[in-house]
Each structure stands twice: as C-alpha cells, then as structure tokens.
N, C-alpha and C positions, 0 to 999 in steps of 0.2 A: 097270164093275170085276167079274173074276173071279179064276179060282183062279191063273190067269198072273201079278197083282198080286202074288197071295201068295208064289207061289214067285219072283219077283224081288224082293220084298221081304227076304225072310228067305236068298235070296244073298248081298245088297248085306250084310247084318247078318252074314254067316258063321255063320250059327247050326247047331245040330248036328240030323240029323232029325227025331228026337220032337219038337224044337220047331215044324220045317214042319207034322208032319202037326198039333198040336195048332192051329196056326193054321187049316189047311184043314178041320181038322173044328167050328171055331167057323165058316167060314167057309161051310159047308153048313150049320149053324143057320140062323145070320143070311137066307140066303136061302129056310130055307122060314117062318121069323118073319117076314121083311118080303115075303111074295109079296103081289101085288097093291097094295102102300104104297108111297105114290113117297118117295124117296129122297135127298135134299139132300145128305148127308155125303158129302166128298171125301176118299178114304182116301189122296190123293196129299199129302196135307199132311205137312210135313215139323219143323214148328215144334216146339218141347224145351221141355220145363218147366227153369227158372231157380231153384235151390235155395241158400237162404243157410242153415247149419245152424251151430248154435254148441250142442255140447256131444252131437253126434248123428252119427254118420258116414250120407254118402250112396255107394251100390255101385249099380251097373247090374249088371243079370240076365248082360249080356256080360263085365263083371268078375269074377263069380261062375265063369260058367263057362270061363272061362282059368286059374282056379285051382284045379287039381289037387284043394287039399284042401278045397275050398269046393263045387264043382260040382255033387256030389251034393245038399246044401244046398240051392239053391237050385231045382236040380228038382224034389225034394220039399215045398217049398212051393207055386213055381208049379203043380204039378200036383194039389195039396189046394188051391189060393187057393177062396174063398167063392164070387167072381162066375166060376162055371162059365158058359159061352155057354149053357145052357138058361136060365138065371136069365130074361133079359130080351133085346129085339131091341138095347138098348144096350151090355151085357155083351158079345154074341157080336160087334159088330160090333167094339169094340173089342178083344177077344181077337185078332181076327183080324186087323187093320192096325194092332194097337201098332206107332209108332216109337220106342217106349222104355219100360223097364221097372225100377224103383229100387225097391232096400231101404232103409230106413232103419233102424238100431239105434245102439246105444252106444256112445259111439267109444272108449272103454276095455273093452268086453266089460263092463260092469257092475259093473267094480272100483274104485269111485270112492268114497270116503267120503259119508257119510247126507247130508252136506250140499253136497254137488256133484253127486247124483243128480239130473241134472236136465239138460234139454235145449228147444231151441226149431228150428224150421223156420219158414222164410217160400218161402210157391210162388207161381210167377208162369209164367203161359204166356197168351200171344194166339195158342190155336190147338193145333193137334197130338190126338195119341191116347196115352194112357200108361197104365200099372197102376203101382202105388204100393204099398209092405208098410211098414208100419210096426209096429216089434217092440222096444217098450219095456223095458227088465229090469225084474225086481223091485225092489218098493218105489225107482221113478222114475217122475217126472213129466216129463210130455213138453208143448210147447205146439205146437201148427201152426198158421199161417195160409197160405191158399192164395186168390188171386185169379187163373182158369181163366176161359178160353172153349175150346171144342174138347170133345172127348169122354175121361173119366178115370174110369179105378176105383181108390180107393182102400180097403184093408184096413188095420185095426189090429187088433193081436193082444197086449192089455194082460194082464198077468200079476201075479201076486200083490201088493195093496198099491198099485199103480199108477195114475197117473192119466193121460190122457189128452183133454186140450182141442183141438179142431178147431173154429177161424172161418174160416167160407168166405162168397166171396162170386162168386155163379156170374153169367160178364156172357154176352150172347149177341155171335155172332159180329162184328165190328166189320161186315163186308160187309154180313150180314144175308142171305147166301146160302147158309148153312147153319148145322145145329142145335148148338146146344153142349147138351152130356149130362153127368152129375155123378152118380156113383154111391157111394156108400160105405156100409161095416160094419164096426161094431166088436165083437171078439168075447171078451166078456169071460168069461177061461177064470180067471183066478184068483182066489182069494177078497180080496173087497173091493176089486177093480179098478174103476177109478168113470171113465168116459166122459162129456163136456160135448161138445156140438154146440151152434152159431151159424150159421145161414146166412143168408145174404142174397142174392134171386134179382133181377135189374134189369133189366127187359127196354123197347123201346121199336121204333118202327118197323116192321117185320115179323120182329121177330128171335122166336126159339123155343129155349126150354130144358126138358129133361129134369133131376129130381134124385128118385132113389132114396135112401131114409135107411132104414138097418136096424140093430138093433140084437141082440147074442144073448146073454143073460145064461145062463153054464153053469153060475157057481161060486155057493157062497153071501153075501151082505150085499155083493152087487154094485149098483152105481148108475149109470143113464143119465138125463139130460136131453137133448133132442133138440128145438130150437126152428127153424123154419124160416119166413122173412117174405119174401115175392115183393111187389114193385111194376108193375103191366102197364101199359104206354101205348100208345097209338094201335092198331094190330092186332095185337099182337107175343101170345105164346100161351106160357103156363108150367102145366107139368104137375109136379105133387110124389106120388110115392107114398111109402108107409113101412110096415115092420114091424119091431115087438117083442117077442122071443119070450123068453118068460120058462119056462129048460128045468125040469123036473123037479127033480132037485137043486138048484137057485137059488134056497133059501128066503131068507127075511130078505131080499129084494130090491127095490131102491126104482127104480119109471122112469115116467120121465112125455115124452111126445112129442107135439109140437105143430106144425101147419103151416098158416098165414094168407095168403090173397093180395089184395091191394087194387088192384080195375081202376079205373084214372082216364081211360079213354074209353070210350066208348059201342065199340066195335069189338074192344078187348081181351079174351080168353078166358083161363081159368084152370078146372083142377081138382085139389082134395088131396083126398087120400085115406091117413091115416097107419093102420093099424092094430094089435091087438097082441092075441096068440095066448099064453096063459096055461097052463102046466102044471103048478101047486098054487098052494096058497090062501092059503100065506104070506108074502105080497108087499103092495108098493104100488103100482099102477101107473093113471096116467091120461094121456088121449089127449083131443084137440081139433081140429077143424078149420075153417076158413069160408074163405070166397068172396063178396067183396062188394063194391059200390061206395061210395063217399064218402058220408055221410048227409047229407041236403040240410039238415036242419036243424042240424048242424054247422057246415056252411061259414055260412047264413043267420045262426046266433049269430055267429060270430066278424067279419064282416060286418057286424053292429048293434054291434058294437066297434069299427069305424073301420078294418078289412083290407079289401083288395081281394080281390078272389073269386079271383084265382093267389094271392095270398097266405095266404091264407085253407087253401085247399087244400094249399099246400107244409108249411104250420102242422103239418097232420090230418097229413098223410105224415109229418115227423118226431118227432110224439109215434106213430105206428104203429110206426117203426121202432126206435124208441125202447125198446120191450117186449122188443126182443130182450134 
C-alpha cells in the first residue's frame, strides 16, 4: 500500500482537495510510526458500519460536504478531531484509509421536549475502516451499542447535562488475517456531562485486537466510568491502553477507568495499561488493571462441587464478564 492507494480512494469518493491532503498527511505519519513493524491490516476492505438509529440522525461526511450550508461545519469538526494521526499508529492508519466517516446528532436539532430528549444507536460492522463523531445536544441522553471488527475511531462530544452510554464488543477479524482496532474518546466539555462505557474483547485462534480508551474532563462536575474486560484464548493477543485526563477547570469531577484481561490458554497474550492525568485536587479518580490466568484453586473448588474442568472454567469466565 502507498500514497497511490490514498489518491485512488479519495478520487473514488469524490473528496475535496483538503480531505485528500489530510489523508496523505496521515499516511505519512503512519509510515513513520510503522517503520520496521509488520502490518497485516489491508486498506482494501470496503465493509461498512450499519447503523440503526432511534431519535438520532446519522449523516456521512460526504452528505455534509455536498450541502453548502453544512460543508464548513463538517470540515471544522474533522480538522479539529481528537484522533489526529500523531495520536497512535492505529489512528494514523484509520485517518489515512477510512472508507466512511459518520456524524451522529439529534434528529430534531435538540428541540424536542425534555421527556423526548433521548436516542439510541446500534452499530454493526464485520470489517471496514471508519471515523465516527457523536454529538448529543444539551440535556440529552444517548445510548450506543457497538459490535465491530476492523479499524474504527469513535469520538463523543458531550455537552452540558448530557449523558452517553457506550456498550462495545470488540471482535477479532473472522478470518484471523488482520488486526482489529477500536479507539474511543469522550470529551466532557459541558458542566455535569457524563459518560459510561463497558467494553468486551473476545479473541481466539491467532486474532489480535487493540483497544484505546480516553476521556477528557474539561468542565466541572463531570462523570466518567470506563470498564474494559477481555477474554483471550489460544494464541490470540489483546492490548488495552487508556487515559483519563481531568483538566484544571474540571473541579468536582468523578472518574474511574479499569481494564482486566483473562488469559485462558498458555499461548494467549495481553497488556492492559490505563493511566490518569489529574490537573486539580478537587476530584475523585480511580483506576485499575490486571492480566492473568484463571486461578487453579478456583477451578479445583468448583470441580470439588461436581463440575467438570471445562464447565468450571466457563463458570469463572461468566463471573468475570458479569462484573462489567
């Protein structure tokens, strides 16, 4: 893959010159970050996210660009996105080769009555590369479920007194010949904004998946709770990175981030590394992480109560996932 692939993709999608330049910039960063590292991702995949929306509206970047009244809005959001290519090798790859970009906002522009200010989104994708922006208006409740493989970036811009719940399942590539990556950032820029996420990683065979979880508390009295659980079998590998940043002005904020991965076979591998950056003292903040195998004493205990070894392991896994 090279810049000719970028130019061809951008031309096929009839993109403006500035967007092609953004893709090429991202590709340049990707080549630097990936130097000397084997890459199994294929930018040729054209699978798209299917979205079932209730009380929320989905527009593509290209829909916005074709509307003279909204094209400048789309450009501004895109150019100021959190996941710039320099953020990570996964972000650089997705920004260079994305085959779709979506904006999710309230269906009525946020004018509904208080009792109707809520929406739901169901996302599904079996591959593909996408960028997704969620922008619930003030005092809005948004619930999102996502089951995706492929490479996807999700950005949540949460305004005053709004809440967002993001339930995510990260699956390895069905064919096992490429990596899956999912990076999510919630920006709590409105007072009393809240974000809650539960994510499950399930891998087997030789699948690999990367999960990056980030939350930026910008305004006072904001709340976040991010929980990632992973179950890794065979010779699969899971990587979980995370960062919660509480800005100086985000006083009286409350945040918790955790990442725990269970290894079920000797060849399974995982890394979990959530961090916190706190710039004021008037907050409540917690984080935790673990990677480990099933405790043999737990298996022995359940087997002594009449379970077979396989049943005992599955019971422990169910209990582990039940903590989400």
